C-alpha positions as CSV (number, residue, x, y, z in Angstrom):
1,X,1.0,0.3,1.1
2,X,-0.3,-2.5,-1.2
3,X,-3.9,-2.4,-2.4
4,X,-5.9,-5.5,-3.2
5,X,-5.3,-4.7,-6.9
6,X,-1.7,-5.7,-6.2
7,X,-0.4,-2.3,-7.0
8,X,1.9,-0.7,-4.4
9,X,1.0,2.9,-3.6
10,X,4.1,4.9,-3.2
11,X,4.4,8.5,-2.0
12,X,7.3,10.6,-3.2
13,X,7.8,13.8,-5.0
14,X,4.4,15.0,-6.2
15,X,3.8,14.8,-9.9
16,X,1.4,17.6,-10.7
17,X,1.7,17.4,-14.5
18,X,-1.2,15.1,-15.2
19,X,-3.6,17.2,-13.0
20,X,-2.3,20.4,-14.5
21,X,-2.8,19.1,-18.0
22,X,-6.6,18.7,-17.5
23,X,-7.6,21.3,-15.0
24,X,-7.3,25.1,-14.9
25,X,-4.8,26.4,-12.3
26,X,-7.5,27.6,-9.9
27,X,-9.0,24.1,-9.7
28,X,-5.7,22.3,-9.2
29,X,-5.5,24.0,-5.8
30,X,-8.5,22.0,-4.7
31,X,-6.5,18.7,-4.8
32,X,-3.9,17.0,-2.7
33,X,-1.3,14.7,-4.1
34,X,-1.7,11.2,-2.5
35,X,0.9,9.1,-4.3
36,X,1.2,6.7,-7.2
37,X,-0.1,3.2,-7.9
38,X,2.0,1.8,-10.7
39,X,1.5,4.3,-13.6
40,X,-1.5,6.0,-12.0
41,X,-1.2,9.3,-10.1
42,X,-3.6,9.7,-7.2
43,X,-5.1,13.1,-6.3
44,X,-7.8,13.7,-3.6
45,X,-10.2,16.5,-3.8
46,X,-10.1,18.6,-0.6
47,X,-13.9,19.0,-0.3
48,X,-15.5,15.9,-1.7
49,X,-12.7,13.6,-0.4
50,X,-13.0,11.7,-3.7
51,X,-10.0,10.6,-5.8
52,X,-9.1,11.7,-9.3
53,X,-6.8,9.0,-10.6
54,X,-4.9,9.9,-13.8
55,X,-2.5,7.8,-15.8
56,X,1.0,9.3,-16.2
57,X,0.2,9.6,-20.0
58,X,-2.4,12.3,-19.0
59,X,-5.0,10.6,-21.2
60,X,-6.3,7.7,-19.1
61,X,-8.5,7.9,-16.0
62,X,-9.3,5.3,-13.4
63,X,-11.9,4.6,-10.7
64,X,-10.8,2.4,-7.8
65,X,-13.6,-0.1,-7.5
66,X,-13.9,-3.6,-6.0
67,X,-10.2,-3.7,-5.2
68,X,-8.9,-2.7,-8.6
69,X,-8.5,0.3,-10.9
70,X,-11.0,0.4,-13.7
71,X,-10.4,2.7,-16.7
72,X,-13.1,5.3,-17.2
73,X,-13.6,8.3,-19.4
74,X,-12.3,11.7,-18.4
75,X,-15.8,13.0,-18.1
76,X,-16.8,10.2,-15.8
77,X,-13.7,10.7,-13.6
78,X,-14.4,14.4,-13.2
79,X,-18.1,13.9,-12.5
80,X,-17.2,11.3,-9.9
81,X,-14.7,13.5,-8.1
82,X,-16.9,16.6,-8.1
83,X,-20.1,14.9,-6.9
């Protein structure tokens, strides 16, 4: 699947390391692995249905907006996915 950002979303073996590096184990259970867009891992929250997009470096966070991934702070990414 190609998004308008030009990045191809691929689904393969889940990479839980970025999610596990920022959330406690109990919270990680609330997410589904959705794939990868370039160097960005995509996780969907089971209840809010919002995405938490984490760079493979575990330090960068993204919001998909207007057809592209925009870097945001970790606090903003978590607030967005939890709202």
